C-alpha positions, 0 to 999 in steps of 0.5 A: 434568842429570835431576833431582828437585829442581830442574827447570831447563827447568820453572822458564824456561819459568814464568817466561817463562809468568809475563812473558807472562801480564804483559805479554798482560792490558797490550795488551789494555788499550790496544786496549781503550781507545785509549791507549798509556799508561793510567797512570804506569807505561806511560810516567811520562816521556810522561805527565808531558809529555801531561798539561802539552800536554793543559792547554796544549790545554784552555787554547788551546780556552777562549783561542778561546771568549774571542777569538770572544765577544771579537769579536761585541761587537765586533761588536755596539757596531760594529753599533750605530754603524753605526746611528748612522751612520746616524741622524747622515746623516739630521739631518745631511740635516735641518738642510741642507733647514732652513737655506735659503731655500725651506723654510717655518715648517711644513716647519722645524717638521716636519725640528725634528720629525723630527731631536729623536726622531733625537736621541733615538734616539741616546741612546737606544742610547747607553744601551741597547745591551748584550752578555752583560747588560753594557752597551758605552756607558755605565752605562745611564742616563748618556750620556757615556760612561762606565761601559760595558765600553768605557769603560775599557781591556779585558783578554783572556785569550787564550791558556794562561798568565797571561802572554797577554793582549791590552789593548783601551783604546776609552775616548779614543774612546769619550770623545769620541763620546759629546761629539759626540753631545752637541753635535749635539742637546739631545735627546740628553742630558737631552730639553731642546729640542733645537737649532733649525733654521731658515733664518735662525739659523746652520748650524753644525749642519752642520759639529757633525755632521760632525764626530761623524760623524767622532767614530763612524767612528773609534771603528768603526775602533777596534772593527774595528782590534780586532776584526781582531786577535782574528781574527788571534789565533784563527787562530793559536789554532787552528795550535797547538791542532793540531800540540799536540793531535797531539804529545800524541797520539803521546804517548797514542795506541796505534797499533793495528797494532803493538799488534794484532800484539805481542798475536798475538806474547803470545798464541802466546807465553801458548801455547807458554810454557804447552804446554813448562811441562807437558812440561818438569814430565814430564820429572823421572818418566824419573828413575823409569826410572833407578832400576827 
């Protein structure tokens, strides 16, 4: 049907051209940004899911950092206790050497001097070992195992939700260590004269030092167990984070092969629709040939 007022072919071509003009910028935006979803209009439900997944991934990344910092703190404490072990072992050797008949008075004086100095160094380690500016075994002044980061139960945030926490309580072990060290040398506690090392006195200090070594070992074991658990937490978080990021990527990231093909198709349709609209517009002129 030839008509001047209504050109059906032109209307169809114009409608197709309008749709193509609307779709082509979307493809170009996706290829330009690398994202399939650039606004809620692109995929409302997908954007909501991806946002939730990204929030979880971000939280897990921070939790991974928390676990690594926690392990570093534990290793700092464990390193200090390794030195405490060496000192106590040396003190035990000194006491063992002092409590024998072949040791002279001069020998005992020298042994006592070193023994007392080591007792003072034990106090120095317990007072000053710190991580991130916070002391670990004491408040920086007392040596009774109170006031330090390890003196109270610790809570580590190990996930993206409030319920994902890990509790570590080493208070009992820290207190037991402080008590054992106090018994090992009064130089440790208040700087007064330490245990007297002599060949004629009691050698019970040797057993006391053995008990102190056991206390150090128990605390080191507790620190190691907590560190191992945090390491497993970190590995699990890494696994979850990887898969969560992949899930979010499948929603948000553009498939360049598919989207490039789509854009090429739309460009061709745009050119074809423009040409057909021009041809459809010229059809109305054919009416003039009928009325001449």
